[in-house]
C-alpha positions as CSV (number, residue, x, y, z in Angstrom):
1,M,14.4,-19.1,-14.1
2,F,17.6,-18.0,-12.2
3,F,18.2,-14.9,-14.3
4,R,14.4,-13.9,-14.5
5,S,14.4,-14.3,-10.5
6,L,17.7,-12.1,-10.3
7,A,16.0,-9.5,-12.5
8,F,13.0,-9.4,-10.4
9,T,14.9,-9.2,-7.1
10,S,17.0,-6.3,-8.5
11,A,13.9,-4.5,-9.5
12,L,12.1,-5.1,-6.2
13,V,14.9,-3.6,-4.2
14,L,14.8,-0.4,-6.4
15,V,11.1,-0.1,-6.2
16,T,11.1,-0.7,-2.5
17,L,13.7,2.1,-1.9
18,F,11.7,4.4,-4.1
19,Y,8.4,3.9,-2.2
20,S,9.9,3.8,1.2
21,S,11.0,7.4,0.4
22,V,7.7,8.4,-0.9
23,A,6.1,6.8,2.2
24,L,8.2,8.8,4.6
25,A,7.3,12.0,2.8
26,L,3.6,11.4,3.3
27,F,3.5,11.0,7.0
28,A,1.2,14.0,7.3
29,L,-1.5,12.6,5.3
30,R,-4.5,10.8,6.8
31,P,-4.2,6.9,7.0
32,R,-6.5,6.0,4.0
33,P,-5.0,8.3,1.4
34,R,-1.6,7.5,2.6
35,W,-2.4,3.9,2.2
36,R,-3.7,4.3,-1.3
37,V,-0.4,5.9,-2.4
38,V,1.9,3.6,-0.7
39,S,0.2,0.5,-2.1
40,G,1.3,1.6,-5.4
41,W,4.5,-0.4,-4.3
42,A,2.3,-3.6,-4.2
43,R,0.8,-2.9,-7.6
44,A,4.4,-2.3,-9.1
45,V,5.8,-5.5,-7.4
46,I,2.9,-7.6,-8.7
47,W,3.4,-6.3,-12.3
48,L,7.1,-6.9,-12.2
49,S,6.5,-10.6,-10.9
50,R,4.1,-11.2,-13.8
51,V,6.6,-9.6,-16.5
52,L,9.9,-10.7,-15.1
53,T,9.0,-14.1,-13.4
54,G,5.8,-15.2,-15.2
55,I,3.6,-15.3,-12.1
56,S,-0.1,-14.3,-12.6
57,Y,-3.0,-14.9,-10.4
58,Q,-6.7,-15.7,-10.6
59,V,-9.3,-14.9,-7.9
60,E,-12.5,-16.7,-7.2
61,G,-15.3,-15.4,-4.9
62,L,-15.0,-11.7,-4.9
63,E,-18.8,-11.5,-4.9
64,H,-18.7,-12.8,-1.3
65,L,-16.9,-9.7,0.0
66,P,-19.2,-7.8,2.4
67,K,-19.7,-4.1,2.0
68,E,-18.5,-3.4,5.7
69,P,-15.0,-3.9,6.9
70,A,-14.1,-7.4,7.9
71,V,-11.4,-9.7,9.3
72,I,-9.7,-11.6,6.5
73,L,-8.4,-15.0,7.7
74,S,-6.0,-16.3,5.1
75,K,-3.7,-19.1,4.5
76,H,-0.1,-17.9,4.7
77,Q,2.5,-19.5,2.4
78,S,4.8,-16.7,1.0
79,A,5.3,-13.1,0.8
80,W,3.2,-13.0,-2.3
81,E,-0.1,-12.7,-0.6
82,T,1.1,-9.9,1.8
83,I,1.6,-7.9,-1.3
84,A,-1.2,-9.0,-3.8
85,F,-3.9,-8.7,-1.1
86,Q,-3.4,-4.9,-1.2
87,L,-4.8,-5.2,-4.9
88,I,-7.5,-7.9,-4.3
89,F,-9.1,-6.6,-1.3
90,P,-10.4,-3.3,0.1
91,P,-7.9,-1.2,1.9
92,Q,-6.7,-3.4,4.7
93,V,-4.0,-3.3,7.5
94,Q,-2.0,-6.4,8.6
95,V,-1.5,-7.7,11.9
96,L,2.1,-8.2,12.4
97,K,5.0,-8.5,14.8
98,R,6.5,-5.0,15.8
99,E,10.0,-6.0,14.7
100,L,9.2,-5.8,11.2
101,L,8.8,-2.1,11.5
102,W,12.5,-1.8,12.5
103,I,13.8,-3.1,9.2
104,P,15.4,-0.3,7.2
105,F,13.3,1.2,4.3
106,F,11.0,-1.8,3.9
107,G,9.8,-1.4,7.6
108,W,9.6,2.4,7.5
109,G,7.5,2.2,4.4
110,L,5.4,-0.6,6.2
111,A,4.8,1.7,9.1
112,Q,3.0,4.2,6.8
113,M,0.5,1.5,5.7
114,S,-1.1,1.9,9.5
115,P,-0.6,-2.0,10.6
116,I,-1.5,-3.4,13.8
117,A,1.8,-4.0,15.4
118,I,2.0,-6.3,18.3
119,D,4.4,-7.5,20.8
120,R,3.9,-11.2,20.7
121,S,5.7,-11.8,24.0
122,R,2.9,-10.1,25.8
123,G,0.5,-13.1,25.4
124,S,-3.0,-12.0,26.3
125,G,-1.8,-8.5,26.3
126,A,-1.3,-9.0,22.4
127,L,-4.9,-9.7,21.9
128,K,-5.9,-6.4,23.8
129,Q,-3.4,-4.7,21.5
130,M,-5.2,-6.2,18.4
131,A,-8.6,-5.3,19.5
132,A,-7.7,-1.7,20.6
133,Q,-5.8,-0.9,17.5
134,G,-8.2,-3.0,15.3
135,A,-11.1,-0.8,16.5
136,K,-9.4,2.3,15.7
137,R,-8.5,0.9,12.1
138,V,-12.0,-0.4,11.5
139,A,-13.3,3.2,12.5
140,Q,-11.0,4.6,9.7
141,G,-12.6,2.2,7.1
142,F,-9.8,-0.4,6.9
143,W,-10.2,-4.2,6.9
144,I,-8.1,-6.4,9.0
145,L,-5.8,-9.0,7.6
146,I,-4.8,-11.9,9.9
147,Y,-2.8,-15.1,9.1
148,P,-4.4,-17.4,11.9
149,E,-1.5,-19.9,11.6
150,G,0.7,-17.3,12.6
151,T,3.6,-18.1,10.2
152,R,4.2,-19.2,6.6
153,I,3.3,-22.8,6.1
154,G,4.4,-24.7,3.0
155,P,2.1,-26.1,0.4
156,G,0.5,-29.4,1.6
157,K,1.1,-28.6,5.2
158,R,-1.2,-27.4,8.1
159,G,-0.4,-25.3,11.1
160,K,-2.3,-24.8,14.1
161,Y,-5.1,-22.0,13.7
162,H,-5.0,-19.5,16.5
163,V,-8.2,-17.6,17.7
164,G,-6.8,-14.3,17.7
165,G,-8.5,-13.0,14.5
166,A,-11.8,-14.6,15.2
167,W,-11.6,-13.1,18.8
168,V,-11.1,-9.6,17.2
169,A,-14.0,-10.1,15.1
170,C,-16.2,-11.1,17.7
171,R,-15.1,-8.5,19.9
172,L,-15.6,-5.8,17.0
173,G,-18.9,-7.5,15.7
174,I,-17.6,-7.7,12.1
175,P,-17.5,-10.7,9.7
176,V,-14.7,-13.0,9.0
177,V,-13.7,-13.7,5.5
178,P,-11.8,-16.9,4.8
179,V,-9.3,-17.1,2.0
180,A,-7.3,-19.9,0.5
181,H,-4.5,-19.8,-2.2
182,N,-1.5,-21.7,-3.6
183,A,1.1,-18.9,-3.8
184,G,3.7,-21.2,-2.2
185,L,3.9,-23.4,-5.3
186,Y,5.3,-20.4,-7.2
187,W,6.7,-17.9,-4.8
188,G,8.1,-20.1,-2.0
189,K,9.1,-19.2,1.5
190,N,12.4,-17.5,1.6
191,E,13.2,-18.9,-1.8
192,F,15.1,-16.8,-4.3
193,L,13.8,-18.6,-7.5
194,K,10.2,-17.6,-8.6
195,R,8.4,-20.3,-10.6
196,P,6.2,-19.1,-13.5
197,G,2.5,-20.1,-13.3
198,Q,-0.9,-18.9,-12.2
199,I,-1.7,-18.5,-8.5
200,K,-5.2,-19.3,-7.5
201,V,-6.9,-17.3,-4.8
202,R,-10.3,-18.5,-3.4
203,I,-12.6,-16.3,-1.2
204,G,-15.3,-17.8,0.9
205,E,-18.5,-16.5,2.1
206,P,-18.4,-14.3,5.1
207,I,-18.7,-15.7,8.6
208,Y,-20.9,-13.7,10.9
209,P,-19.7,-14.1,14.5
210,Q,-22.9,-13.0,16.4
211,G,-23.8,-15.6,19.0
212,M,-20.5,-17.6,18.3
213,K,-17.5,-18.1,20.4
214,P,-14.0,-17.3,18.8
215,E,-13.2,-21.0,18.6
216,T,-16.3,-21.9,16.7
217,V,-15.6,-19.0,14.1
218,T,-12.1,-20.1,13.9
219,A,-13.1,-23.8,13.4
220,K,-15.4,-22.8,10.6
221,A,-12.7,-20.7,8.8
222,E,-10.3,-23.6,9.2
223,E,-12.7,-26.1,7.9
224,W,-13.5,-24.0,4.8
225,I,-9.8,-23.0,4.2
226,E,-8.4,-26.5,4.5
227,A,-11.1,-28.0,2.1
228,R,-9.9,-25.6,-0.4
229,M,-6.3,-26.2,0.0
230,A,-6.7,-29.9,-0.6
231,E,-7.9,-28.7,-4.0
232,L,-5.3,-26.0,-4.7
233,C,-2.3,-28.1,-3.4
234,P,-3.0,-31.7,-3.9
235,A,-0.4,-34.1,-2.7
């Protein structure tokens, strides 16, 4: 497992350097075509993780995805979902802290994916940033990916669900798609070793926010996600 993980990490560095260079060369393209090219990085990384570490994945509920752009509210356990979701869902942008864009190579490439980069220290101002940038991305045809717990939470644990994602959905009048998965069992937070196995991803029916408060939408998404997590990550 150590040597397979080492081979994967080495390959990941090389692939990231290559696609970062490609991304910088594509800055003149429109956001959607640029996203499709740069997302080739995710395809390469997921392929490498399957071949070198034995991590595969299975998705249930793709039939629930709406035709129009939506806000994805997902459990966050590892770096895996930030990569694999680029293959599973329609073109999407992530809501992330702006400091990630300052990371050499990785951050530069990430910037070409048109993320919604916010300054978390601004409090309510961050919500306004999310809404303004979110409206622009949705107009460009992107979905919005948000981790409502705000940080990676280990398997079997539960964080506080924040209303920011639901607030954006209510503000823009677009549905929320809840997602649960158990990636943390195989690709742990900040863990070098990758454990072979099949990650399971479950997608719930969309929650349409019309007539509901963000707190109600968040509660519905949380209830569905945590019920699935009890099945995916039993004690």
